[in-house]
TIZA-904803 format. One record per atom (N, C-alpha, C): residue in one letter; z, y, x. Coordinates in pm, whole numbers, padded with zeros to 5 digits, always signed. Each point is the difference from the previous one (the first is absolute). Layout:
// residues N
aZYX ...
END
This chain:
// residues 355
x+00931+06742+01385 x+00120+00035+00049 x+00065+00031+00128 x+00072+00116+00037 x+00032+00091+00118 x+00117-00078+00101 x+00034+00102-00158 x+00182-00022+00092 x+00046-00115-00059 x+00154-00020+00059 x+00038-00088+00007 x+00086-00024-00133 x+00019+00151-00119 x+00045-00012-00098 x-00082-00003-00071 x-00131+00034+00010 x-00076-00005-00130 x-00064-00160-00002 x+00007-00065+00156 x-00002-00156-00048 x+00131-00096-00101 x+00086+00103+00051 x+00183-00037-00039 x-00070+00027-00170 x-00043+00074-00076 x+00000+00042-00105 x-00113-00056-00088 x-00129-00041+00135 x-00079-00095-00099 x+00002-00125+00007 x+00076-00049+00055 x+00057-00144+00037 x+00048-00029-00133 x+00118+00122-00060 x+00111+00002-00058 x-00040+00016-00159 x-00110+00026-00022 x-00065+00070-00143 x+00021-00199-00065 x+00046+00028-00116 x+00022-00131-00111 x-00117-00033-00062 x-00087+00078+00014 x-00062-00009-00106 x-00188-00037+00097 x-00112-00046-00035 x-00075-00002+00117 x-00078+00081+00027 x-00050+00065+00087 x-00040+00080+00064 x-00095+00001+00071 x-00130+00057-00077 x-00145-00050+00125 x-00049+00150+00045 x-00032+00006+00128 x-00087+00137+00050 x-00151-00013+00010 x-00057+00040-00046 x-00194+00033-00024 x-00017+00102+00102 x-00090-00009+00069 x-00094+00092+00044 x-00088+00055-00089 x-00131+00061+00055 x-00090+00141-00056 x-00080-00135-00046 x-00052-00140+00007 x-00080-00057-00019 x+00059-00100-00110 x+00142+00007+00008 x+00071-00089-00141 x-00012-00132+00078 x+00029-00011+00138 x+00082-00106+00077 x+00136-00005+00022 x+00049-00105+00014 x+00149-00027+00010 x+00004+00087+00162 x+00118+00095-00017 x-00012+00016+00142 x+00171-00020+00054 x+00091-00070-00087 x+00127-00026+00025 x+00092-00022-00155 x+00082-00107+00035 x+00066-00073-00163 x+00134-00033+00071 x+00083+00012-00088 x+00157-00053+00051 x+00032-00111-00065 x+00102-00059+00050 x+00111-00134-00022 x-00059-00034-00126 x+00036+00092-00098 x+00009-00043-00131 x-00148-00026-00038 x-00078+00105+00046 x-00175-00042-00071 x-00045-00093+00101 x+00066-00033+00098 x-00099-00105+00044 x+00075-00167-00053 x+00108-00007-00082 x+00074-00105-00075 x-00097+00048-00111 x-00008+00087-00112 x-00085+00017-00103 x-00157-00089+00024 x-00031+00040+00090 x-00164+00003+00086 x+00035-00170+00017 x+00092-00053+00050 x+00016-00139+00059 x-00120-00018+00106 x+00003+00134+00065 x-00068-00054+00145 x+00115+00151+00150 x-00073-00060+00052 x+00058+00124+00147 x-00105+00121+00037 x+00094+00102-00035 x-00044+00113+00093 x-00117-00019+00096 x+00000-00080+00095 x-00110-00023+00078 x-00086-00033-00005 x-00028-00117-00141 x-00118-00084-00062 x-00019+00124-00111 x+00033+00099-00044 x-00091+00118-00126 x-00015+00092+00058 x+00050+00108+00111 x-00031+00101+00065 x-00119-00029-00012 x-00057+00130-00029 x-00175-00018+00017 x-00090-00046-00088 x+00064-00071-00069 x-00084+00000-00163 x+00037+00060-00113 x-00109+00007-00109 x-00026+00072-00087 x+00058-00055-00100 x+00092+00154-00049 x+00148-00061-00113 x-00052-00040-00125 x-00163+00021-00010 x+00017-00059-00115 x-00049-00164-00018 x-00055-00036+00096 x-00022-00155+00053 x+00168-00059+00012 x+00098+00048+00039 x+00113-00083-00006 x+00060+00032-00098 x-00001+00110-00082 x+00117+00051-00117 x-00145+00006-00159 x+00086-00093-00119 x-00133+00048-00107 x+00132+00023-00077 x-00091+00151-00047 x+00102+00115-00140 x-00071-00031-00091 x+00027-00038-00132 x-00024+00030-00127 x-00059+00103+00007 x-00053+00133+00014 x-00021+00133-00026 x-00097+00039+00042 x-00086+00091-00039 x-00084+00090+00073 x+00055+00050+00102 x+00012+00058+00128 x+00044+00085+00091 x-00055+00045+00065 x-00109-00015+00015 x-00157+00071+00063 x+00043+00171-00015 x-00022+00017-00103 x-00079+00164+00004 x+00162+00042+00018 x+00125-00036-00047 x+00132+00019-00007 x+00038+00026+00141 x+00004-00073+00098 x-00013-00017+00190 x-00100+00158+00042 x-00092+00016-00072 x-00089+00069+00063 x+00074+00153-00013 x+00033+00017-00166 x+00021+00114-00009 x+00153+00029+00022 x+00099-00085+00033 x+00092-00025+00128 x-00019+00098+00105 x-00084-00104+00026 x+00000+00039+00197 x-00051+00162-00026 x-00090+00035-00071 x-00062+00121-00028 x+00127+00112+00000 x+00065-00014-00131 x+00040+00081-00036 x+00147+00008+00141 x+00043-00159+00028 x+00142+00038+00078 x+00087-00026-00117 x+00006-00110-00082 x+00113+00015-00110 x+00047-00127-00015 x+00081-00067-00009 x+00004-00108-00025 x-00009-00088-00166 x+00003-00128+00019 x-00078-00080-00124 x+00081-00104-00009 x+00032+00008-00157 x+00089-00050-00057 x-00060-00131-00100 x-00014-00128+00000 x-00054-00091-00088 x+00074-00117-00011 x+00071+00033-00133 x+00112-00134-00090 x-00059-00125-00068 x+00088-00067+00011 x-00034-00143-00068 x-00144-00060+00007 x-00052+00008+00134 x-00092-00083+00042 x+00048-00089+00031 x-00097-00113+00003 x+00032-00152+00077 x-00093+00048+00134 x+00087-00111+00114 x-00016+00032+00150 x+00035-00158+00025 x-00139-00059+00063 x-00002-00140+00053 x-00058+00030+00167 x+00009-00089+00026 x-00064-00043+00164 x-00085-00077+00010 x+00030-00144-00109 x-00117-00122+00040 x+00106-00059+00010 x+00079-00026+00070 x+00110-00086-00003 x+00129-00028-00057 x-00015+00065-00086 x+00074-00071-00129 x+00007+00106-00194 x+00042-00016-00043 x-00077+00122-00156 x+00025+00104+00040 x-00034+00078-00071 x+00041+00187+00005 x+00102-00016-00061 x+00072+00115+00096 x+00107+00047-00058 x-00022+00141-00121 x+00103+00017-00102 x-00034+00167-00037 x+00111+00080+00073 x-00078+00112+00053 x+00042+00068+00090 x-00074+00117-00034 x+00146+00100+00055 x-00065+00170+00016 x-00026+00035+00133 x-00135+00076-00014 x-00064-00013+00136 x+00021+00180+00020 x+00081+00084+00126 x-00002+00109+00056 x-00085+00021+00110 x-00122+00086+00021 x-00043+00040+00107 x-00055+00152+00027 x+00043+00046+00054 x+00037+00134+00079 x-00101+00021+00149 x-00072+00107+00024 x-00055+00019+00124 x+00103+00004+00100 x-00056-00047+00159 x+00109+00038+00072 x-00007+00172+00062 x+00130+00024+00036 x-00037+00166+00051 x+00006-00052+00179 x-00119+00079+00015 x-00052-00003+00132 x-00135-00080+00040 x+00008-00097-00093 x-00119-00045-00022 x-00112-00022-00008 x-00116+00089+00005 x-00063-00003-00157 x-00101-00126-00051 x+00046-00002-00132 x-00074-00131-00019 x+00086-00110+00018 x+00098-00022+00036 x+00052-00102-00017 x+00122+00017-00096 x+00051-00147-00084 x+00071-00032-00090 x+00058-00064+00010 x+00141+00015-00082 x+00159-00094+00038 x-00002-00066-00179 x-00013-00116-00003 x+00040-00059-00112 x+00131-00081-00029 x+00067+00005-00090 x+00102-00038-00039 x+00022-00100-00088 x+00023-00099-00017 x-00001-00098-00111 x+00130-00062-00024 x+00006-00003-00169 x+00172-00030-00063 x-00062-00083-00099 x+00017-00122+00064 x+00002-00099-00118 x+00119+00030-00116 x-00057+00002-00104 x+00071+00007-00130 x+00104-00148-00037 x-00092-00091+00091 x+00097-00132-00076 x+00128+00030+00053 x-00007+00025+00135 x+00110-00033+00120 x+00087+00121-00103 x-00005+00129-00022 x+00123+00119-00050 x+00006-00044-00119 x-00066-00102-00076 x+00056-00039-00108 x+00044-00098-00004 x+00083-00068+00119 x+00040-00096-00006 x+00165+00022+00022 x+00035+00149-00052 x+00150+00058+00080 x+00130-00118-00026 x-00026-00047-00186 x+00090-00057-00067 x-00026-00118-00037 x-00068-00085+00025 x-00073-00132+00001 x+00154-00089-00012 x+00040-00008+00123 x+00061-00058+00039 x+00149-00020-00070 x+00019+00080-00025 x+00149+00115-00095 x-00091-00171-00136 x-00044+00100-00019 x-00099-00059-00226 x+00043-00125+00031 x-00068-00024+00083 x-00053-00145-00022 x+00156-00089-00011 x+00044-00020+00123 x+00136+00008-00021 x+00121+00005-00096 x+00039+00107-00063 x+00037+00036-00109 x-00076-00072-00136 x-00139-00008-00037 x-00038-00048-00137 x-00012-00127+00079 x+00024-00060+00100 x+00003-00127+00001 x+00101-00071-00065 x+00154+00099+00119 x+00107-00070-00091 x+00042-00009-00120 x-00041+00070-00049 x+00012+00075-00163 x-00071-00124-00065 x-00160-00020+00037 x-00077-00115-00108 x+00076-00168+00069 x+00061-00003+00092 x+00090-00146+00051 x+00127-00002-00052 x+00069+00100-00005 x+00111-00026-00120 x-00035-00014-00067 x-00057+00064-00080 x-00043-00027-00138 x-00022-00125-00016 x-00108-00034+00062 x-00090-00142-00025 x+00117-00142+00043 x+00104+00023+00115 x+00104-00074-00008 x+00068-00042-00131 x+00080+00116-00034 x+00045-00016-00091 x-00074-00076-00161 x-00093+00042+00008 x-00068-00016-00104 x-00031-00209-00019 x-00039-00003+00163 x-00050-00156+00064 x+00139-00085-00054 x+00131+00050+00082 x+00098-00009-00059 x+00052-00077-00160 x+00012+00078-00029 x+00009+00021-00171 x-00095-00103-00071 x-00115+00031+00043 x-00115-00104-00128 x+00024-00152+00045 x+00017-00067+00139 x-00010-00077+00057 x+00075-00102-00086 x+00141+00012-00007 x+00072-00060-00062 x-00059-00049-00151 x-00030+00118-00126 x-00093-00073-00124 x-00084-00076+00038 x-00062+00053+00081 x-00129-00088+00023 x+00001-00157+00081 x+00134-00012+00025 x+00030-00167+00018 x+00013-00048-00126 x+00082+00127-00106 x+00069-00087-00110 x-00168-00056-00088 x-00108+00076+00005 x-00108+00013-00126 x-00076-00149+00083 x-00017+00043+00132 x-00040-00198+00080 x+00046-00055-00075 x+00148-00052+00038 x+00061-00111-00040 x-00005-00027-00149 x-00008+00124-00089 x-00006-00059-00189 x-00118-00073+00027 x-00145+00076+00027 x-00078-00009+00029 x-00066-00179+00036 x+00074-00035+00085 x-00009-00159+00035 x+00049-00038-00094 x+00147+00009-00057 x+00056-00096-00109 x-00060+00000-00077 x-00088+00106-00044 x-00111+00027-00143 x-00108-00119+00010 x-00040+00004+00143 x-00086-00089-00004 x+00006-00117+00001 x+00108-00057-00004 x+00053-00163-00014 x-00053-00049-00147 x+00022+00073-00066 x-00014-00041-00147 x-00117+00042-00066 x-00073+00060+00065 x-00144+00051-00060 x-00120-00115+00035 x-00103+00039-00108 x-00146-00065+00009 x-00093+00051+00142 x-00073-00092+00010 x-00110+00115+00103 x-00054+00127-00028 x-00005+00040-00099 x-00097+00149-00070 x+00107+00046+00055 x+00182+00016-00061 x+00084+00101+00053 x+00059-00018+00112 x-00025-00097+00124 x+00040+00002+00106 x-00121+00094+00074 x-00098+00024-00053 x-00061+00107+00089 x+00046+00115-00043 x+00073+00083-00067 x+00081+00102-00001 x+00129-00015+00042 x+00078-00112+00061 x+00114+00034+00063 x-00026-00057+00181 x-00118-00056+00009 x-00052-00004+00086 x-00056+00178+00117 x-00035+00081-00130 x-00075+00109+00046 x+00139+00084+00034 x+00114+00021-00133 x+00124+00010+00038 x+00071+00013+00165 x-00012-00131+00031 x+00058-00043+00103 x-00082+00080+00120 x-00170-00058+00000 x-00067+00063+00100 x+00037+00152+00064 x-00024+00083-00153 x+00063+00133-00005 x+00111+00076+00089 x+00093-00099-00087 x+00115+00080+00065 x+00050-00075+00157 x-00068-00108+00026 x+00036-00029+00181 x-00104+00104+00099 x-00110+00053-00123 x-00074+00093+00070 x+00094+00172+00054 x+00041-00023-00143 x+00090+00149+00027 x+00093+00015+00138 x+00076-00072-00065 x+00102-00110+00113 x-00036+00036+00158 x-00118-00052+00057 x-00079+00007+00047 x-00011+00167+00079 x-00028+00065-00102 x-00032+00132+00016 x+00138+00056+00037 x+00081+00009-00065 x+00136+00038+00026 x+00029-00042+00131 x+00017-00135+00057 x-00011-00026+00137 x-00053+00101+00116 x-00133+00019-00048 x-00073+00101+00080 x+00113+00148+00029 x+00052+00060-00134 x+00016+00094-00006 x+00131+00020+00092 x+00067-00106-00030 x+00165-00033+00089 x-00049+00038+00181 x-00113-00082+00021 x-00013-00022+00155 x-00056+00151+00044 x-00061+00047-00091 x-00049+00137+00040 x+00116+00091-00006 x+00123-00010-00068 x+00126+00046+00018 x+00063-00007+00131 x-00025-00131+00053 x+00083-00074+00085 x-00003+00015+00182 x-00135+00116-00030 x-00048-00011+00114 x+00096+00048+00105 x+00003-00050+00147 x+00099+00070+00101 x-00066+00098+00056 x+00062+00054+00055 x-00050+00113+00098 x-00066-00072+00145 x-00072+00056+00029 x-00086-00045+00106 x+00077-00005+00101 x+00006-00112+00082 x+00066+00033+00153 x-00128+00020+00097 x+00015+00115+00029 x-00134+00011+00071 x+00031+00047+00152 x-00118-00104+00078 x-00052+00010+00139 x-00115+00043+00033 x+00009-00021+00121 x-00145+00047+00033 x-00091-00129-00064 x-00126-00002+00017 x-00096-00050-00065 x-00148+00001-00033 x-00007-00121+00109 x-00169+00001+00027 x-00084-00004-00156 x-00034+00126-00057 x-00110-00017-00155 x-00097-00127-00004 x-00035+00015+00128 x-00094-00094-00005 x-00002-00169-00018 x+00120-00027+00065 x+00048-00124-00048 x+00065-00017-00138 x-00007+00101-00069 x+00016-00027-00121 x-00057-00009-00096 x-00095+00101+00046 x-00161-00042-00073 x-00084-00143+00017 x+00041+00002+00121 x-00064-00136+00005 x+00046-00148-00074 x+00122+00012-00013 x+00108-00095-00073 x-00058+00022-00166 x-00005+00123-00050 x-00018+00000-00128 x-00157-00050+00028 x-00106+00039+00070 x-00146-00043-00065 x+00019-00145+00018 x+00068-00090+00109 x-00014-00136-00046 x+00057-00038-00055 x+00055+00020-00070 x+00119-00030-00134 x-00131+00024-00093 x-00052+00124-00016 x-00093+00048-00138 x-00101-00131-00005 x-00025-00024+00113 x-00142-00082+00003 x-00022-00146-00033 x+00132-00046+00004 x+00088-00136+00022 x-00026-00010-00186 x+00039+00127-00060 x+00068+00000-00144 x-00084+00040-00114 x+00059+00139-00011 x-00099+00074-00115 x-00136+00038+00053 x+00016+00036+00126 x-00111+00082+00038 x-00121-00085+00059 x+00037-00115-00022 x-00154-00099+00051 x-00106+00001-00030 x-00011+00093-00103 x-00121+00035-00060 x-00057+00144+00074 x+00052+00055+00112 x-00024+00128+00023 x-00027-00013+00174 x-00068+00071+00035 x+00008+00042+00143 x+00081+00135+00025 x+00093-00069+00103 x+00053+00165+00043 x+00003+00041+00200 x-00080+00105-00038 x-00036+00088+00117 x+00079+00064+00067 x+00046-00054+00100 x+00136+00103+00090 x-00063+00095+00091 x+00021+00108-00007 x-00021+00135+00068 x+00095+00056+00044 x+00099+00009+00120 x+00092-00002+00080 x-00017+00078+00146 x+00106+00109-00014 x+00005+00082+00096 x+00096-00018+00110 x-00063-00095+00112 x+00054-00084+00083 x+00111+00084+00079 x+00004+00131-00001 x+00103+00047+00063 x+00075+00063-00057 x+00070-00079-00142 x+00087+00057-00077 x+00121-00042+00039 x+00068+00102-00003 x+00163+00024+00041 x+00078-00129-00131 x+00115-00056+00097 x+00078-00021-00115 x+00021+00069-00097 x+00046-00041-00100 x+00023+00035-00147 x+00136-00033-00010 x+00076+00121-00104 x+00168-00036+00001 x+00048-00047-00123 x+00026-00172-00045 x-00031-00006-00084 x+00084-00144+00006 x+00010-00088-00163 x+00001-00120-00009 x-00076-00102-00043 x-00003-00078+00116 x-00199-00051+00003 x+00060-00095-00115 x+00105-00077-00068 x-00023-00094-00099 x-00012+00126-00156 x+00022+00129+00005 x+00002+00078-00135 x-00191-00002+00033 x-00029+00069+00122 x-00110+00067-00011 x-00085-00103-00022 x+00007-00113+00067 x-00111-00129-00051 x-00022-00030-00163 x+00182+00050-00042 x-00059-00044-00139 x-00089+00120-00067 x+00008+00146+00061 x-00033+00119-00049 x-00174-00031+00025 x-00075-00069+00103 x-00137-00022+00011 x-00013-00136-00088 x+00059-00094-00012 x-00043-00127-00142 x-00024+00096-00075 x+00100+00057-00058 x-00036+00041-00142 x-00147+00094+00008 x-00014+00067+00105 x-00139+00063-00011 x-00090-00078-00015 x-00006-00121+00092 x-00115-00059-00010 x-00020-00081-00121 x+00118-00024-00049 x-00018-00087-00111 x-00114+00096-00073 x+00116+00117-00041 x-00096+00050-00117 x-00160+00059+00069 x-00052-00009+00065 x-00084+00024+00078 x-00077-00105-00031 x+00025-00144+00017 x-00078-00126-00023 x-00011-00031-00145 x+00135+00040-00085 x-00017-00019-00157 x-00150+00142-00045 x-00007+00129+00063 x-00112+00087-00078 x-00131-00043+00099 x-00003-00034+00128 x-00116-00021-00009 x-00101-00125-00005 x-00079+00007-00011 x-00155-00111-00029 x+00068-00095+00064 x-00068-00163+00017 x-00010-00112+00028 x-00084+00064+00151 x+00074-00042+00090 x-00081-00009+00149 x-00039+00155-00020 x+00127+00088-00023 x+00002+00174+00045 x+00076-00026+00084 x-00030+00096+00090 x+00112+00071+00186 x+00074+00068-00066 x+00124-00009+00068 x+00130+00050+00030 x+00007+00058+00095 x+00029+00166+00100 x-00025+00011+00135 x+00149+00043+00035 x+00039-00025+00074 x+00138+00061+00051 x-00001+00062+00111 x+00026+00131-00009 x-00078+00116+00117 x+00167+00055+00053 x-00012+00018+00108 x+00117+00028+00056 x-00090+00139+00083 x+00123+00099+00017 x-00011+00114+00106 x+00121+00109-00050 x-00042+00090+00198 x+00113+00096+00027 x+00009+00181-00063 x+00039+00079-00067 x-00019+00089-00066 x+00104+00084+00080 x+00033+00072+00097 x+00052+00070+00050 x+00067+00091-00108 x-00072+00062-00070 x+00040+00136-00110 x+00059+00000-00126 x+00029-00182-00012 x+00029-00007-00138 x+00147-00013-00002 x+00048+00096-00068 x+00168+00011-00024 x+00042+00016-00116 x+00129-00076-00019 x+00038+00020-00170 x+00061+00154-00024 x+00016+00067-00084 x+00108+00108-00019 x+00062+00026-00112 x+00161-00039+00035 x+00070-00042-00141 x+00038+00105-00051 x+00105+00006-00073 x+00011+00113-00103 x+00087+00069+00060 x+00051-00058+00079 x+00133+00064+00075 x-00050+00098+00097 x-00154-00018+00068 x-00075+00093+00096 x+00036-00129+00123 x+00018-00096+00004 x-00017-00102+00107 x-00063-00037-00005 x-00026-00040+00114 x-00186-00083-00007 x-00016-00145+00059 x-00067-00077+00039 x+00007-00098+00044 x-00148-00041+00042 x+00025-00033+00112 x-00206-00098+00046 x-00029-00060-00015 x-00124-00029-00062 x+00019-00148-00105 x-00195-00060+00081 x+00012+00009+00121 x-00093-00026+00087 x-00077-00113-00034 x+00048-00121-00033 x-00108-00127-00016 x-00008-00011-00125 x-00144-00015+00015 x-00083+00013-00108 x-00035-00193-00078 x+00033-00033-00062 x-00075-00159-00060 x-00053+00067-00128 x-00165-00067-00011 x-00076+00026-00111 x-00001-00139-00025 x+00011-00035-00143 x-00076-00165-00071 x-00099+00071-00131 x-00126-00086+00020 x-00157+00104+00001 x-00022-00134-00081 x-00025+00003-00137 x-00055-00072-00051 x-00160+00097-00089 x-00101-00130-00028 x-00066+00046-00091 x-00016-00055-00127 x+00098-00019-00063 x-00011+00039-00149 x-00017+00091-00093 x+00031-00036-00125 x-00081+00086-00093 x+00031+00178+00007 x+00209-00012+00095 x+00016+00073-00043 x+00127+00009-00066 x+00092+00131-00001 x+00152-00031-00091 x-00067+00057-00164 x+00034-00028-00107 x+00027+00094-00111 x+00041+00138+00019 x-00135+00100-00016 x+00073+00172-00020 x+00092-00011-00046 x+00068-00032-00122 x+00085+00032-00058 x+00143-00081+00053 x+00011-00089+00054 x+00140+00011+00074 x-00057+00008+00172 x-00081+00074+00055 x+00005+00039+00137 x+00095+00061+00101 x+00021+00100-00132 x+00138+00125+00053 x+00151-00088+00005 x+00032-00138-00071 x+00128+00003-00018 x+00007-00205+00069 x-00066-00027+00079 x-00049-00180-00008 x+00077-00001+00104 x+00124+00110+00052 x+00144-00062+00052 x+00067-00033-00049 x+00014+00055-00114 x+00145+00005-00103 x+00016-00135-00065 x+00093-00029-00032 x+00049-00185-00056 x-00045+00041-00118 x-00076-00131-00047 x-00063-00030-00086 x-00114+00026-00060 x-00106+00112+00113 x-00097+00046-00048 x-00135-00107+00088 x-00027-00042-00105 x-00122-00053+00067 x-00125-00058-00063 x-00077-00024+00103 x-00184+00010-00069 x-00018-00184-00012 x+00036-00092+00026 x-00022-00160-00045 x+00015-00006-00139 x-00048-00067-00041 x+00056-00081-00140 x+00139-00102+00052 x+00074+00031-00088 x+00131-00103+00008 x+00031+00029+00112 x+00016+00135+00081 x+00079+00029+00133 x+00123+00073+00003 x+00119-00026+00080 x+00097+00062-00010 x+00037+00158+00045 x-00097+00005+00082 x+00002+00147+00026 x+00150-00006+00107 x+00037-00077+00073 x+00093+00007+00090 x-00002-00014+00132 x-00146-00075+00035 x-00053+00008+00136 x-00025+00110+00047 x-00078+00067-00055 x-00019+00133+00079 x+00101+00090+00028 x+00113+00002-00142 x+00119+00118+00016 x+00068-00106+00149 x+00066-00103-00030 x+00050-00055+00159 x-00065+00030+00114 x-00136+00030+00044 x-00034-00010+00087 x-00050+00169+00016 x+00021+00109-00099 x+00059+00108+00088 x+00216+00015-00024 x+00058-00081-00025 x+00122-00003-00032 x+00018-00053+00167 x-00080-00081+00062 x+00027-00057+00098 x-00029+00122+00125 x-00124+00083-00019 x-00065+00074+00074 x+00098+00110+00010 x+00061+00056-00094 x+00085+00076-00008 x+00096+00042+00072 x+00094-00139-00012 x+00121-00020+00089 x-00028-00020+00150 x-00151-00030+00032 x-00026+00036+00108 x-00025+00145+00036 x+00045+00102-00050 x-00048+00136+00024 x-00155+00019+00022 x-00085-00108-00076 x-00158+00010+00037 x-00014+00079-00151 x-00137-00022-00010 x-00076+00038-00094 x-00156-00084-00032 x+00006+00009-00166 x-00127-00088-00032 x-00064+00076-00096 x-00145-00044+00005 x-00058+00095-00073 x-00141-00082-00015 x-00060+00016-00122 x-00175-00050-00045 x-00112+00059-00003 x-00110+00007-00002 x-00084+00002-00021 x-00105-00067-00077 x-00031+00024-00105 x-00080-00125-00047 x-00149+00060-00077 x-00113-00046+00023 x-00113+00034-00030 x-00056-00110-00055 x-00125-00060-00091 x-00039-00149-00026 x-00055+00032+00113 x+00026-00123+00094 x-00067-00088+00119 x+00067+00019+00061 x+00084+00078+00001 x+00135+00029+00140 x+00099+00061-00046 x+00171-00113+00032 x+00052+00054-00009 x+00120+00025+00150 x+00057+00105+00052 x+00099-00016+00137 x+00154+00021-00068 x+00068-00097+00050 x+00122+00009-00031 x+00032+00044+00197 x+00086+00124-00048 x+00022+00025+00160 x+00162+00059+00002 x+00031-00067+00121 x+00175-00058+00015 x-00027+00122+00140 x+00117+00094-00022 x+00017+00070+00172 x+00141-00051+00067 x+00011-00015+00041 x+00124-00063+00058 x+00091+00088+00134 x+00155-00007+00035 x+00031+00081+00134 x-00064-00076+00112 x+00032+00065+00093 x-00056-00155+00119 x+00198-00002+00067 x+00022-00111+00026 x+00106-00061+00104 x+00078+00117+00100 x+00106+00049+00015 x+00054+00114+00078 x-00061-00096+00140 x-00007+00100+00105 x-00006-00051+00131 x+00153-00051+00068 x+00019-00086+00067 x+00114-00036+00028 x-00012+00070+00164 x+00136+00070-00023 x+00083+00013+00099 x-00008-00015+00133 
END
């Protein structure tokens, strides 16, 4: 890059861009590509591109033809990974560089990011509708349940041992339903987050220690943190609730003696694009990774919806609550699950810099 304008344009490209020399070594890359590769240009320049970038498609012959004919190459819907995190489905644009024989420029467009345009709005709208309906039903159902419980208890006073089992069952089941309805009401009464600068590693450490003393006592929880991570912009108590919910799910899914990994890193190029065209930078990444059997395929796409659960007797409110909290933080949560590895990934905005 020679002129100041070229440098400015190169740095301003919103997608990862990588410049390759005639031997397919990295000659330069823009800041978005540094974030995507999770490494600095200083370290990556000079390295063979295919040692640092894994593309699930045969590109060798296509690259040769593109070089010889001087024509661009388009590869859509392929998995592209860097080794530092799970692959993303991307579109690739590869074109010869004018004036530099054999040189190529590679543009990487992660479809996962482009598809996030309406997530925040749709999640909030769907959640509000579901919450409103659930709150109304909870209020209306709790009153008759109290009457049913009282009537069963009165009946039990004049029954023999054989019939007492039936009234005890009625009382136990109505109390279980009341408890579920109270969870629904709690789900709807969650207040707006009181956002401030938060050290996300403090939140993770509190959640880890609490888990190991309770539901996660049978698990090994490994910390894999980026110590240079800046402060997040969020409500520490609500974020603690999110991490505790994810850790609880992971501990219930994993075998005894299994491992949960808490991984944090910074991704420069991660932006949430909204339906109105506005964008939000979400560079802070938190991953909760377990080695359990994975999510059932039939619910994988709906796991954050209310009342969807893969657990026996599960309420389906835990992950819906997690999704609501992260959405209220203007963040993003996603899941990637295969047998033996499930990754819940949270993306959050960094705290505004003090003036």
